[in-house]
PLY file of the C-alpha trace (Angstrom):
ply
format ascii 1.0
element vertex 328
property float x
property float y
property float z
element edge 327
property int vertex1
property int vertex2
end_header
-12.16 -73.49 -70.82
-15.19 -74.45 -68.74
-15.09 -77.94 -67.23
-18.16 -80.16 -66.92
-18.66 -83.60 -65.35
-21.30 -85.76 -67.05
-22.32 -88.95 -65.26
-24.01 -91.76 -67.18
-21.92 -90.45 -70.06
-21.81 -93.71 -72.03
-25.59 -94.00 -72.05
-28.08 -92.77 -74.61
-28.67 -89.21 -73.38
-25.31 -88.93 -71.62
-23.36 -89.57 -74.82
-25.36 -86.97 -76.75
-24.71 -84.49 -73.93
-20.99 -85.19 -74.22
-21.19 -84.36 -77.94
-23.09 -81.14 -77.27
-20.71 -79.82 -74.63
-17.65 -80.73 -76.69
-19.23 -78.75 -79.53
-19.80 -75.83 -77.14
-16.07 -75.77 -76.30
-16.16 -77.37 -72.84
-13.65 -79.72 -71.31
-15.82 -82.80 -70.74
-15.15 -85.29 -67.94
-17.30 -88.34 -68.64
-18.12 -90.90 -65.93
-19.95 -94.23 -66.22
-19.78 -97.67 -64.59
-20.92 -99.22 -67.90
-23.65 -101.39 -66.37
-26.11 -100.17 -69.01
-23.91 -97.76 -71.00
-21.64 -98.63 -73.92
-18.24 -97.24 -74.82
-19.30 -97.40 -78.45
-21.41 -94.32 -77.78
-18.42 -92.16 -76.88
-15.41 -93.86 -78.51
-15.32 -91.13 -81.17
-14.46 -88.62 -78.42
-11.48 -90.44 -76.88
-8.99 -88.87 -79.30
-9.93 -85.34 -78.24
-7.68 -83.47 -75.79
-10.68 -81.90 -74.03
-12.36 -85.25 -73.23
-11.67 -87.63 -70.34
-13.38 -90.84 -69.29
-13.57 -92.28 -65.78
-14.88 -95.82 -65.30
-16.56 -95.30 -61.93
-19.76 -95.98 -59.99
-21.10 -92.71 -58.59
-22.78 -94.60 -55.73
-19.25 -94.71 -54.30
-17.22 -91.65 -53.35
-16.65 -89.37 -56.36
-13.44 -87.38 -56.73
-12.51 -85.19 -59.69
-9.25 -83.25 -59.62
-9.24 -79.56 -60.47
-12.06 -77.10 -60.87
-15.56 -77.98 -62.05
-18.01 -75.43 -63.39
-20.95 -77.75 -64.04
-22.17 -81.26 -63.22
-24.84 -83.18 -65.14
-26.10 -86.23 -63.21
-27.50 -88.68 -65.77
-26.30 -91.93 -64.21
-29.22 -94.31 -63.74
-30.86 -97.27 -65.41
-33.69 -95.76 -67.43
-35.68 -98.67 -68.83
-37.98 -101.12 -67.02
-35.87 -104.11 -68.08
-32.80 -102.55 -66.46
-34.25 -101.24 -63.23
-36.30 -104.37 -62.62
-33.13 -106.45 -63.11
-30.94 -104.26 -60.89
-33.38 -102.62 -58.44
-30.89 -102.04 -55.59
-28.35 -100.36 -57.86
-31.14 -98.19 -59.25
-32.08 -96.99 -55.77
-28.45 -96.45 -54.83
-27.54 -94.35 -57.85
-30.59 -92.15 -57.25
-29.87 -91.72 -53.54
-26.20 -92.31 -52.66
-25.04 -91.27 -56.13
-27.01 -88.05 -56.06
-25.79 -87.29 -52.53
-22.17 -87.81 -53.62
-22.53 -85.54 -56.62
-24.31 -82.80 -54.69
-21.46 -82.93 -52.21
-18.96 -82.65 -55.05
-20.88 -79.70 -56.50
-20.81 -78.02 -53.09
-17.06 -78.59 -52.75
-16.32 -77.31 -56.27
-18.95 -74.55 -56.17
-20.33 -75.98 -59.39
-23.83 -75.72 -60.79
-25.49 -79.15 -60.93
-28.36 -80.37 -63.11
-30.19 -83.52 -62.01
-31.93 -85.75 -64.55
-35.36 -86.55 -63.19
-38.16 -88.15 -65.15
-41.83 -88.06 -66.02
-42.09 -91.24 -63.92
-42.28 -89.02 -60.82
-45.89 -88.47 -61.91
-46.56 -92.23 -61.78
-49.88 -93.24 -63.35
-51.16 -89.65 -63.48
-54.59 -88.47 -62.48
-53.88 -85.09 -64.11
-53.49 -84.79 -67.87
-51.34 -83.36 -69.33
-48.81 -83.35 -66.51
-47.66 -79.98 -65.16
-44.71 -79.43 -62.84
-47.12 -78.57 -60.01
-48.67 -82.06 -60.07
-47.38 -84.23 -57.20
-47.99 -87.57 -58.92
-49.68 -90.90 -58.27
-46.91 -93.39 -57.49
-47.01 -96.86 -55.97
-44.00 -96.72 -53.64
-43.84 -100.50 -53.11
-44.64 -101.67 -56.64
-41.96 -103.07 -58.97
-41.53 -99.70 -60.70
-41.19 -97.94 -57.35
-37.43 -98.51 -57.29
-37.05 -96.13 -60.22
-39.90 -93.73 -59.48
-38.96 -93.23 -55.83
-35.23 -92.97 -56.60
-36.04 -90.05 -58.88
-38.45 -88.45 -56.42
-35.80 -88.68 -53.68
-33.30 -87.18 -56.13
-35.48 -84.13 -56.52
-36.00 -83.79 -52.74
-32.33 -83.94 -51.78
-31.41 -81.62 -54.65
-33.85 -78.97 -53.41
-32.59 -79.50 -49.84
-29.03 -78.73 -50.97
-30.31 -75.71 -52.87
-32.24 -74.30 -49.91
-29.85 -75.24 -47.09
-26.45 -74.80 -48.77
-27.39 -72.26 -51.45
-26.19 -74.68 -54.15
-26.98 -73.77 -57.75
-29.25 -76.61 -58.85
-31.41 -77.44 -61.87
-33.90 -80.31 -62.29
-35.11 -81.59 -65.65
-38.10 -83.95 -65.84
-37.45 -85.95 -68.98
-40.33 -87.42 -70.94
-39.97 -90.29 -73.44
-36.99 -89.53 -75.66
-35.69 -91.45 -78.67
-32.99 -91.38 -81.32
-29.69 -92.97 -82.33
-27.72 -94.83 -79.62
-30.76 -96.27 -77.90
-30.28 -99.95 -77.09
-32.48 -102.35 -79.01
-32.77 -104.64 -75.99
-33.62 -102.09 -73.31
-37.36 -102.73 -73.27
-38.56 -99.23 -74.12
-41.32 -98.83 -76.69
-39.43 -97.51 -79.72
-36.38 -99.82 -79.71
-38.62 -102.76 -78.79
-40.93 -102.17 -81.76
-38.11 -101.44 -84.20
-36.09 -104.44 -83.05
-39.10 -106.71 -83.49
-39.76 -105.31 -86.97
-36.14 -105.79 -88.03
-36.10 -109.37 -86.73
-39.36 -110.16 -88.50
-41.29 -110.64 -85.26
-44.82 -109.52 -84.46
-45.02 -106.25 -82.49
-45.94 -106.72 -78.84
-48.41 -104.27 -77.32
-49.20 -104.55 -73.61
-52.80 -104.10 -72.52
-55.23 -103.00 -75.21
-52.84 -100.36 -76.56
-55.01 -97.42 -75.52
-52.33 -96.09 -73.17
-50.57 -93.02 -74.55
-47.01 -91.75 -74.80
-45.39 -88.57 -76.12
-42.04 -89.03 -77.87
-39.32 -86.35 -78.06
-36.41 -86.60 -80.49
-33.01 -86.58 -78.79
-31.72 -83.37 -80.41
-34.71 -81.46 -79.06
-34.23 -82.99 -75.62
-30.54 -82.06 -75.49
-31.32 -78.48 -76.50
-33.87 -78.20 -73.70
-31.43 -79.60 -71.14
-28.69 -77.23 -72.29
-30.98 -74.21 -72.01
-32.16 -75.27 -68.55
-28.58 -75.68 -67.28
-27.73 -72.17 -68.49
-30.93 -70.65 -67.07
-31.57 -69.14 -63.64
-34.52 -71.42 -62.83
-34.05 -73.85 -59.93
-37.39 -75.75 -59.81
-38.25 -78.81 -61.96
-39.00 -78.27 -65.65
-40.73 -80.69 -68.04
-38.78 -81.30 -71.25
-40.64 -83.45 -73.76
-42.83 -83.43 -76.83
-46.56 -82.86 -76.11
-47.62 -84.65 -79.32
-49.49 -87.62 -77.79
-50.23 -90.96 -79.47
-51.70 -94.27 -78.32
-49.38 -97.28 -78.27
-51.75 -99.14 -80.58
-51.61 -96.38 -83.21
-47.87 -96.05 -82.73
-47.36 -99.75 -83.46
-49.17 -99.25 -86.76
-46.89 -96.27 -87.51
-43.83 -98.44 -86.96
-45.15 -101.17 -89.29
-45.72 -98.53 -91.98
-42.30 -96.94 -91.41
-40.40 -100.24 -91.54
-42.30 -101.56 -94.53
-42.94 -104.85 -92.78
-46.13 -106.90 -92.62
-46.00 -108.07 -89.01
-49.10 -108.28 -86.90
-49.68 -106.52 -83.57
-50.12 -108.98 -80.71
-51.43 -108.08 -77.27
-50.13 -109.19 -73.87
-51.06 -108.45 -70.27
-50.31 -104.93 -69.08
-47.42 -104.75 -66.57
-48.13 -103.61 -63.01
-48.34 -99.80 -62.58
-47.72 -99.10 -66.27
-48.94 -95.50 -66.71
-52.01 -95.09 -68.90
-51.25 -91.53 -69.98
-48.06 -89.62 -70.51
-48.04 -86.12 -71.98
-45.97 -83.16 -70.81
-47.31 -79.69 -70.30
-44.35 -77.64 -71.58
-45.78 -74.19 -70.91
-43.04 -73.49 -68.35
-40.23 -74.52 -70.72
-41.68 -72.29 -73.42
-41.87 -69.36 -71.00
-38.53 -69.51 -69.21
-36.33 -71.31 -71.78
-38.00 -70.22 -75.03
-37.91 -73.94 -75.86
-40.23 -76.31 -77.65
-39.50 -79.38 -79.81
-38.76 -78.72 -83.48
-38.37 -82.23 -84.93
-41.55 -84.08 -85.84
-42.08 -87.76 -85.13
-42.02 -88.75 -88.82
-38.56 -87.27 -89.37
-37.13 -88.39 -86.03
-38.41 -91.95 -86.39
-36.87 -92.30 -89.85
-33.45 -91.24 -88.54
-33.81 -93.63 -85.61
-34.91 -96.54 -87.79
-32.01 -95.94 -90.18
-29.66 -96.13 -87.18
-31.10 -99.45 -86.02
-31.20 -100.83 -89.57
-27.45 -100.15 -89.91
-26.68 -102.43 -86.97
-25.35 -105.81 -87.99
-27.34 -108.99 -87.51
-25.34 -110.04 -84.44
-26.18 -106.79 -82.68
-29.85 -107.27 -83.42
-29.89 -110.70 -81.79
-27.74 -110.25 -78.72
-27.18 -107.90 -75.82
-24.29 -105.49 -76.12
-20.90 -106.95 -75.24
-19.02 -104.71 -72.85
-15.34 -104.82 -73.75
-13.23 -102.33 -71.80
-9.91 -103.19 -73.46
-8.16 -100.70 -75.68
-9.59 -97.61 -73.98
-7.65 -95.07 -71.95
-9.97 -95.13 -68.93
-9.15 -93.39 -65.65
0 1
1 2
2 3
3 4
4 5
5 6
6 7
7 8
8 9
9 10
10 11
11 12
12 13
13 14
14 15
15 16
16 17
17 18
18 19
19 20
20 21
21 22
22 23
23 24
24 25
25 26
26 27
27 28
28 29
29 30
30 31
31 32
32 33
33 34
34 35
35 36
36 37
37 38
38 39
39 40
40 41
41 42
42 43
43 44
44 45
45 46
46 47
47 48
48 49
49 50
50 51
51 52
52 53
53 54
54 55
55 56
56 57
57 58
58 59
59 60
60 61
61 62
62 63
63 64
64 65
65 66
66 67
67 68
68 69
69 70
70 71
71 72
72 73
73 74
74 75
75 76
76 77
77 78
78 79
79 80
80 81
81 82
82 83
83 84
84 85
85 86
86 87
87 88
88 89
89 90
90 91
91 92
92 93
93 94
94 95
95 96
96 97
97 98
98 99
99 100
100 101
101 102
102 103
103 104
104 105
105 106
106 107
107 108
108 109
109 110
110 111
111 112
112 113
113 114
114 115
115 116
116 117
117 118
118 119
119 120
120 121
121 122
122 123
123 124
124 125
125 126
126 127
127 128
128 129
129 130
130 131
131 132
132 133
133 134
134 135
135 136
136 137
137 138
138 139
139 140
140 141
141 142
142 143
143 144
144 145
145 146
146 147
147 148
148 149
149 150
150 151
151 152
152 153
153 154
154 155
155 156
156 157
157 158
158 159
159 160
160 161
161 162
162 163
163 164
164 165
165 166
166 167
167 168
168 169
169 170
170 171
171 172
172 173
173 174
174 175
175 176
176 177
177 178
178 179
179 180
180 181
181 182
182 183
183 184
184 185
185 186
186 187
187 188
188 189
189 190
190 191
191 192
192 193
193 194
194 195
195 196
196 197
197 198
198 199
199 200
200 201
201 202
202 203
203 204
204 205
205 206
206 207
207 208
208 209
209 210
210 211
211 212
212 213
213 214
214 215
215 216
216 217
217 218
218 219
219 220
220 221
221 222
222 223
223 224
224 225
225 226
226 227
227 228
228 229
229 230
230 231
231 232
232 233
233 234
234 235
235 236
236 237
237 238
238 239
239 240
240 241
241 242
242 243
243 244
244 245
245 246
246 247
247 248
248 249
249 250
250 251
251 252
252 253
253 254
254 255
255 256
256 257
257 258
258 259
259 260
260 261
261 262
262 263
263 264
264 265
265 266
266 267
267 268
268 269
269 270
270 271
271 272
272 273
273 274
274 275
275 276
276 277
277 278
278 279
279 280
280 281
281 282
282 283
283 284
284 285
285 286
286 287
287 288
288 289
289 290
290 291
291 292
292 293
293 294
294 295
295 296
296 297
297 298
298 299
299 300
300 301
301 302
302 303
303 304
304 305
305 306
306 307
307 308
308 309
309 310
310 311
311 312
312 313
313 314
314 315
315 316
316 317
317 318
318 319
319 320
320 321
321 322
322 323
323 324
324 325
325 326
326 327
């Protein structure tokens, strides 16, 4: 049985990756410090003999007993609310954490996939964004703690690949959504849906002309899986190229939720990118991958997930209770 370490395993994407690799017959070693992750996302896996959970911060030394075939590094705050609240930890998990995991991959002779992001492109001057574009990033702005952590991640990963011959993969993830997102994480979709469910007006920053491209989580996981199993070592965009303005998207959410809230406008945050659309030509060519799930279908599934949450969960942040779990 192949063994895989997944960091950030209790988070949104990390938990779905755990499900996928369990389904593929792997022994999954999940790791998370639970700063932004929730055990609720993976509690259904604890009863399985081929699943382990380690409550650990990868910014500190990482040890895993036995062989490892693969490592997926998905530990990192991923929303502006999180990385603006814990900027130092965000920089550390992208730098020290990545260094620790690359060292572990080298020791175990494991293939490692690093989760990068479309934020490496910053507020892009090229549209849509291709992997060859170097980006337009404000290194000292408030978002720089996340953007530069991810850019450093890519640099040190390629250094390990070139200098040590390590098998590395880099995925640049564009906006992804689906069940297990946190309503209070500040990203567009959970923010809009949470406001709709609470009967609040939908908040759009700026004039709403900025664009995003949303990829459903099942499509994203499939792309990541194919990239890990491929022979391609340079960064690959995985996202949905179907672009929409935030203003139009807010109207879609109002229609989907059947609510009658208004859209209200607030000042645009510093360095908020005006355009975000992946060029996925490379993923199509080398992975034979493109998204299959349309926004209408994916949004309905996501809204149904949020609607099923109880009222208390809609109004408060998640409570992190570690009791009752067999954590290592």
